[in-house]
N, C-alpha and C positions, 0 to 999 in steps of 0.2 A: 115636474122634473122628468127627464127622459127615462128614468128607471122605474117610474111609477105607472101602474097599469090602469089606475082610475083617473078619470078626468075630474079632479077635485080643485075647486077654486082655492087660491092661497089664502091663508088666514090673515096675512099682513101684506100691504102693498108698499113697495119700495118708493121712497121719495126720489125725486129726480137726482138729488145729490148722491144718495146711496146707490142708485142705479149706475151712475157714472163711475163711482168708486169700484163697484162690483165688476163693471166692464173692464176697467183698467186691470184689476186683479186677474181676471180671466185671460186677458191678452198677455200679461206677464207670464202666466203659467203656460199658455200654449206656445209661447216663444221659446220655451226650454230654459229660461233664465232662473226658474225655481226648481229645476230638476235635482233630485237626490239620487246619488249613485251608490250602487252596491259593489260587491266584489266582481272583478272582471269587467267593470264599466257598465253593467246592466243598470237601466233606469228603474228605480224602485217607485217612482212617481214624481209628482210636481209639488210636493208638500214641504220643500225646504223653507226654512225661515229666511234665509239670506237670498239676495237677488244678485245674480252673476253680472258683473260689469267688466270682467276681465281680471287678470292677475293683480295682486296688490302692487301698486306702482313703486312703493318704497321698500320692497323686499330686501334689497341689498343694504339698506340702512337700519334694518332691525338690530337692536342692541346685541342680541346673541350672535349675530353675524359679524358685527363690527368689533365687539369686545371679546368674542369667544363664547362658545356655548358652555353653560354649566347646568347640570340637572339639579337645580335648587328652586325653591319657591320664590326667592328674591329675583332670580333671573327670569323666571316664568312671568312674574308680576310686571317686571320692567318691559318685557315683550308685549304683554297684553295692553299695558298703558300706551305703548307706542302705537300699536295697531288701532286702538280706539281714538287716540289723538289725531291720527292721520286718516280716519274714516270720514267721508263727507257727510254734511248735514243735508238731509233730504226732506223738503217740505213741498207739498203739491197743492194746487188749487182744490177746493172742496173738502180738504182734510181738516178734521178737528183733532184726530189722534195722529201724531207725527213720529217719525223715526223709522229707520230700517238699517239693516246691516248687509255687508257685501262679502265679508270674509270670515272664516272661522280660524281658530288658532292652529289647527293641524295643517292649514294651508300655508302658514308662515313660520312655524316653529318646528324644529326637529322633534320627532317622536319615535325614537329608535331604541330597541332593546339590545342589550349586549349580545354579541354573536354566539357566545358559548351557551347562553340561555336559550336562544332561538334553536340552536342545534339540539339541545336537550329536549326541547318541547316536541321535536319531531318524534321522539320515542313515545311521548304521551299521546300524540295524535294517532299513532299506530294502534294504541289500545282503545281508542274511541273518546279521548279526552281533549277538548278544544276550549279556547277562550282567550280573550284579550280584554283587559280591563278598560272599559269606556264608561263606567259608572251606570248611567240610567238610574237616577235617584230623584228626589223631590225636595227642593228648598222650601222653607217656611216663609212665604212672602209677607206674612203678618208681622215679622220682625221689622222689615224695612218700612212697611206701611205705618207702623206705630212709632218708629224711631227716626225715619228719614235717613238719607245718605250722610247727612252731617252727624247725626247721632251715632251711626255705625262707625264713621271715621273717628269720632272721639273715643269710642271704645277701643278701636285698633291702636290709636296713639297711646292711650293709657296703659294698655297691656304691653305694647312694645317698650315703653319706658320702664315698666316693671321688670321685664326680662333683661333689659340692658343693665338696670341697677343690680340685678341678681347674677349678672355675667353668664346668662344663658344665650350664647350667641346663635345657635340654630333657631330657637324660637323667635328671638328678636329679628333675625334675618327674614324668617318666613313672614312675620308681621310687617316688616318693611315692604315686602312684595305686595302684601294685601293692602297696605296703605297707598301704594302707587296705583293699584287697580281702583280703589275707591275714589281717589282724587281724580283719576281719568274719567270715571263715571260722572262725577260732578261737572267736570269741564265739558264733557260731551253734551249733557243736558243744557248747560248754560249756553253753549254754542247754538243750540236750537232756539233758545230765547232770543239771543242776539240776532239771529237770522230772521226770526219772525218779526221783531221790532223793525228791522231794516226793510222788510217787505211791506210792512204796514205804512211806512213813511211815503212810499210811492204808489200805493194801491189806490185806485179811484173808485172801485166798486165798494159801496158802503158795507155790504154784508161780508165780503171777503176781507176788507180792512179790519172790521171788528173781529173776525175770526182769527186773523193773524195776531191781533192784540191779545185776544183771549189765550191763544197758544203761548205767546210770549210770557204773559203773566203766570200762566200755569207752570211752564218750564222754569221760569225764574224762581218760583217758590219751591217746587219739588226737587230742584237740583240739590238742595241741602235739607229742606224741612219735610216733615210728614205731610201727606195730602190732607187738605181741609175739606174737600168736597168730593162728591162722586166722580165728577169729571176728572179732577186731579188724581183720584184713586185709579181710574181706568188707565190714564196716561202713565202713571207710575208703574203699574203692572206691565203695561206694554213695554216700557223701557227695560224693566227688570228681566223680562223674558228675552228680549234682544241681547242684553248683556250676558245672560246665562247661555244663550245659544251661540254666542261668540266663542265660548269654551269648546263647544261641539254639540252634536245632535244627540238627543235622546231623553232628556229629563221630562218629568211631569211637573205640574205646578200647583197642585193642591185644590182645595175646596173653594171655588170662586165665589159661590153664594155667601159663604161665611166671611170671606175676605171683605166683601163690598157692602154687606147689609147695613152696617152702622153708617157708613158714608152716604148710602142711598137714603136712609131714613132722615138723616140730617139735612140733606139737600132738598128732599121733598118737603120737609117741615119749613124750611126757610124760603121756599118758593123758587129756588134757583134751578129746579129740575122738573121735567115732566116725565111720565113713564115712557112716552114715545122717544124722547131724547135719550133716556137711559138705555133703551133697547138699541137705538141707532149707534150710540157710542161703542157698545160692546160689539155690535155687528161690524163696525169699522175696524175695531181691534182684531176681530177674527179674520177679516179679509186680509189684513197685513201680516198677521202671525202665522196664518195657514194652520197646519194640522198639529197644534200643540194640545197636550192633554190637561184638561181640567175636569174636576168632578163636582157633582151636585147631590144633594140629599143626604142620606146617611143619618146618623144619630148624633146627639150632643153629649156632653160630659155626663149627663144624668141618664143617658141611653134613651132619651125621648127623641121623637122625630125632629130632625134639624132643618127640615124644609122651611123656607121662608119666601118672602116675595121675590127676592133676588133669584131664587131657584127658577121661578117661572120666567123672569126677565131674561136670564141667560139662555134658556131654551127658545124664548121668543126671538132673541137676537139671531140665533141660528136659523130659526123658522123663517125669518125675514129674508135671509140671503141664500139659504141652501148652501151650495158649494160643499167643500169638505171641512171637517172639523173632527176633533177627537174627544168630544164631551162624553163623560160616563155618568149615568144616573145610578146612584147607589140605593138599590131597593132594600127594604126590610118590611116585615109584616105590618108595622105601624106607620108606614109612610103615608103622607097626605094623599088620599086617593085621587083627588082632583089633579094633583101634580103628576102622579104616575100615569093617570089616564092621558094627560096631555103629552107626556114623554112617549107613550106608545102610539098616540095619534101622530105625533111628529115623525116618528120612525116609519109608520105606515104610509103617510102621505109622501114623504121624500124618498123612501125606499133605499136609502144610501148607507145603511148601517150606522146611522147617527140618530140618537145617542146609542153607545154601547150600554147594555143593561147588565149590572153586576150586583152580586149579593153582598151587601154590607156586613151582615151578621157573620158570614163565613170568613170574610177578611178580618174582621175584628177578632174572632175566635182563633184564627190562624196566628195573629200577632200575640194574643194571650198565650197560646200554646208554645210559642217561641220564647216565652219568658218576659215579654214586655208588659209592664203593669198597666192597669186600666187607665190611669191618669194620662198615659201616652197612647195606649192602644185605641181609644175611642176616636182619636184624630186621624185614623187610617184613611188613606185616600187612594182611589184608583188612579194610577199614575202612568201607565204605559199600555202596550199592546194587551197584556194580560196580567200585569203585575201591579203591586200596591206596596205602599210603605208609609211610614210616619214622617210627614213633612218636617224637614230640618233636623230630624233626630236619627234617621236611619240611612245608612249608606249600603245599598243592597247589591251593587255591582251587577246589574241585571241586563239581560237581552243579548249579550254577546258571549256568554258562557254556554257551553254545550257538552253534553255527553250523548254519544250515539250508543244505543243499547244493542245495535247489530253486532259489532265486533265481540263483545262478551258472549253473546249467544253463539256465534260461530266458533269461538274458542271452546265453549262448553260442549258443543256437538263434537268437535275434534277430540277433545279429551274423553268424551263418552265412548267414541269409537275405540280409542286407544286403550281405555280402561275396561271396555266390554261391559258397560252398565246394563243391568237387567230390568230396571224399573224406571218409570217416569220420575219418581221422587229422587232417585239417584242422579238423574240428568238435571233435575231442577236444582239440586244441591250444588252441582257443578256450575250452573248458571249463576247462582248466588255468589259463589267464590269468585267467578270471573268478573261479575259486575263489581264486587267489592274491590277487586284488583284495579279496575278502571277508575273507580271512585277515589281510591288512594292516589292514583296517578293524577287525577284531576286536582286533588288537594295539593299535591306537590307542585303542579303547574301553577296554580293560583298563588300559593305561598311564595313561590319564586318571584312572582310579579309584585306581590304586596310588599316585599322587602324593599322595592325600589320605587313603587308607584307614587308615594307621597312627594318625592323629589322629581321624578321623571315627568309625571303628568298630573299635577294637583288640580283639584276642582276648586279653584280659589274664589271665583265669584260665587259659586253655590255655597261655599263655606261662610261667606259673609252673611248669608241668610239662613244659617244653621245654628243650632244650639251647641256651643262648646268650642269650636275651632278658634275663635278670637281669644277667649279667656285662656285656653290651653296652649295657644301658640302652635297648633297642630292642624294640618289640613284634614278635612273630613274623610279623605281616603286613607289616611295614615292611621295606624293603631291608636285607638282611643280618641280619634278626632271627633267623633260623635258617639252617643251611647250605644247604638245598635248597628252592628256591622256584619250582618249575616251575608253569606255568599249565595246568591241565587243561581240555580243551574237549570238551564233549559234541557229538556229531554227529547231526543229524536228516536222515533221508531218503535215506541211502546206498543201501538196496536199491531204492528208487524210481528213483533216478538210474541205477543200474546196469541195471535192467530197461528204463528208458526209452532209454538210449543203445544197448542191445543191439537193441531193437525198431527204432530209427532206422537202425542199421547194416544190419539185415536188409532192412527194407522200403523204405528210401530209397536207400541207397548200393549194396546188392547186388542186390536184386530190382527196384529202381526202380519200385515200385508207387505211390509218392507222392513229392512234392517236399518239401523241408524247409519251404518256405513253407506248404504245405498242412498240415503237422504243426503249425506255429505257429498257424495260423488255427483249426485244430480244437481245440487245447487252450485257446486264448483264448476260444473259444465254448463251452467245457465240453462239447465233443463234440456239441453240438446239431445235429440233422439229419445226423449222421455215424455212426450206430450201426454199420453194416457196417465202416467204417474203424476205429472204436474196438475192435471185436471182433478185428480182425486184429492190432492192436497188443497187445491184451490176451492173445491166444492165442500170442504168440511165447514161446519158452523163457524161463523165469523163474528167478531165483536161488532156491536152496533145494531143488533137486531133484538135486543131484550131477551137474550137466551142465557139463562142463569149459569150454565156450565162454563161456556167460554167467557162470559162476562166476569165470573168469579175468578177465573185465571188471570184476566186482565187486571182486576183489582189486586190480586196477589202480587203480580209483577210490580204494580205501583207501590205496594207496601214494602216489597223488597228494596226498591229504589230508595224510598224514604228512610228505611232503617239503615241501609248502607251509608247513605250520605249524612243522615242526622247524627250519627255517632262520631263523625269526623269534625275536627276543630280547625278553623283557619288561623292564620298568623295573628289575627286580631283578637283571638280568644273566643270566637263564636262559631256556631255550627253552619253547615251548608244546608240550604233548603232547595229541594227540587221544584221545578215548575213544569207543568204538563203542557208544554208549548215549545215550539222551535222555529218561530219566525218563518223564513223562507227556506230553511235548511232541508226541508223534505224534498226540495227540487234537486236532488242529487242523483247522479247516475254512476257513482263510484262505490256504492254500498254492496254491490254484488247481488245475485239472486238470493231469495230467502225461501224457507220451507213452507211459507204460506201460499206458494204457487206464484209468487211474483217474479217476473223476469228482471234481470239486472238493469235494463234500460228504463224500467218503470220507476216513477217517483215513489218515495215512501209516503206513509200516512202523514197527514197534516196535523201536527200537534197531538192532541188527545182524540181527534176525530177519526172515525173508521177509515180504513183504506178505501180509496176511490172505487165505487161500484159494488162494495160488499154489504152495505147496509140496505138491503133490498126491501125491507118491510115498511119503510116510510119514516117520517120525521119523529113521531112520538116514540116508537121503539128505540130509535137512535138516542133521543134525549134521555130515555129511561136508562139506557146502558151507561151513558156518561155520568148520570146522577148517582150511580152506585159507588163511585169513588168517594173516600173521605177527604173532601177538599180542604178541611182544616189543616191538613198535613202538608199542603203544597202552596207554592207561590203562584197560584192562578192556573187556569186551564180552560180555555174558551170553547164553547159549542159554536162552530162556524156553520151558518145556515145560508144557503142560497135558494130562494123560493121563486118559482115561476108564477106568473100571474094567474094561471088556471088553478093553482093551489087554493085560491080564495073563492073559487066558484061556489055560489050558494051562501057565502058569508057576507052579511049585510054590513057589518062594522069590523073592518080589518084591525083597527086599533084595539078594539075590545078583544078580538081573538088573540092578538099579541100579548095583551095584558094577562089574559087567562092562562095562556100557554106559559109565559115567562114566570108568573107567580107559582104555577104548579111545579115547574122545573126547579125553581129556587127552594120551594118548600120540601122538595124531595132531596135536595142536597147539591144542586147545580150551582156554579159560581159565576158564570158569565155567558152572555149570548151576544154574538155578532150576527146581525141579520141583514142580508141584502134581498131586495125584491127587484127582479130584473126580467127583461125580455131577452131570452137567449139568442133569438135570431138577430136582434139589434146588435148584441155584443159581437156575434160572429161577423156580422157585416162591418162593424166598427173596426175590427182588426184589419180588414182589407181596405176600408175606406175611411180612415181617420179624419180626412179633410171635410167630410160632410158636416155641416153646421149642427145638425140635430144630435151628433155624437160627441161634440166637443165639450159638453158639460155633464157627461155621464160620470157619476161618482160611485165608487165601490169601496167597501171595506175589505181590503185584500187579505190581511191576516188580523193583526190588531190595529192596523192603521188604515186610514181612508185616503184615497187619492183619485185623480182623474184617470179614467180607464185608458183613454187614447194616449196618455203620456207614459204608460208602462212599457217596458221592453216586451217584444212580441212573445218571448217564452213565458213571461209572467201572465200576459193576456191569455195565452192558450191554456195554461194551467188553470187559470181562474174559470174559463168557460167550460173546461172539462170536468169540473167538480160535480159532486152529487147535487143536482138541481131538483129539489123535491117538487113533485106535482100532486102529492097527496099526503094525508096525515100519517 
């Protein structure tokens, strides 16, 4: 691959069929038809699940437009069913795994909050509290794999009849919406069976004809029944992810090796499957689904290593095709060493940040600490950029919630000047008060959303593969829809606050070089005419260099955040959990200058990683700094690493180095590693010359997600290239 510095032969050779499918997938991506857009129209990458073929042609006939919009599950379900019923059936030559989507619900259905709430939220934003509920949770696909869509439909009908008999109209209405969705899912799959049979009738090529018939028989069965074979299981999962992605972007999908191992063993035993075919079917699914999150490894219910043969095959499927994916390998001290060696080898050879390496035991203990019992906590799955949850039992509302810790710090400094504080501890106490004020604003912001969310934007398809919503007649996003409904909160600017407070402690309260008033005036003026002063603040010790004094203050800030949020309860009756991560939010120029010596136009620190250019002592000291945080208290926090090829000079086995480094980091308390290996000169040239063929398949892990570099907006490309690219340990 283009990002790898070693000329290493691939472990697996693509068949001609897989090569053609891979080429088609790349062409779709490079055409822009798989672009995922962020705020302001920026392209976040080409990892969307849907393929753009233009606006939905039946938009004016959507039930909510014809009959009038209602914020109810029944109305939402009717719209979803209409969208799916009017989505085309796509089957292409060479495919064995079929199906794709072209629209998501937010493209066809109104998702608007009341104006009075939006106006109120502006007050919360001024305090540093942001967020819009878009879930980011994880269904339990084992439900549908064991029951089939017909079994799920029967449960919906039984419970709808129960609530109708008991005259509980809201629950019965919600389940009516769920029934319409489930029936549309069945029809969509059946239409694929019908189309495949139709194509088989006129196909003259014997292999393609048999393939169409195999697709038809598979879809005919899994439209209502549980999959009987590995092939049917992979196709079932593929459809399930498509249906879930129709709701919107963001969910994870659980432990793929545990989902498929029994079907794999059954198919291998009856002779209907070879290991090569098992690998190719998954590779094909990955090419179609793009960057969806699955996890591997971890522990079982007895806390024994859960690695199985499917764990290897899933990695082999990615290894076969490269490209991008979002697989996470859940390490623990007892993990199968051959499997973890292979995971690190794949990461080294491809150099694309895949797989992400995560610490299962810390995720498990974080769930236990939140009050989740072992019988559920062991099921924890790495599910998104940095977050994790219990598939089908936890609605964690992740990834779009945010607290910026910069405004509370600024308010604390202003109060410190006004109140004439004399010690650093007095200033820190003000910071605690102001952060808690922002935390309370965030609670009120989210609770105002939770009052309406179950009706305004339910996660109805996800709820069908969750434990509780069908029997309770409540969507998983509504109170008590599922058992665990913690609110996850991304945190922006923690390294900047820690560095700022440390500099103030040293230069204002200990060395008395400046007054707090002078600090406030300097940052308010963006350090104008104060360059010597700025350099003094900039040159104080910084987080990320394994320096205990500043690192301990960083840890103290994280503990303050956890304590302030952890004592608050959401409308669902459960606590808020901070995440030491902030997606792309660090790329802001509206935060103003900060006392760490940062200008207003400079980006903030990326997640929990040091501010750009300040971790000057190398990778190992940076990793040591991050590992000092008690990650059991947080909803993830990744170490983002970009390594230059020369970093590995003198190292014969790069995979072995990654294994040793990652295991040491995890044993010290680190929770996640995102690792890119890249040639900086190639990336810089790719920004200016994206048309060059050698650049068009460079894959990078941007924050928590992976995508094709040339498809990113230029501002994201530039930020990525300017990160700390380590060339030494």
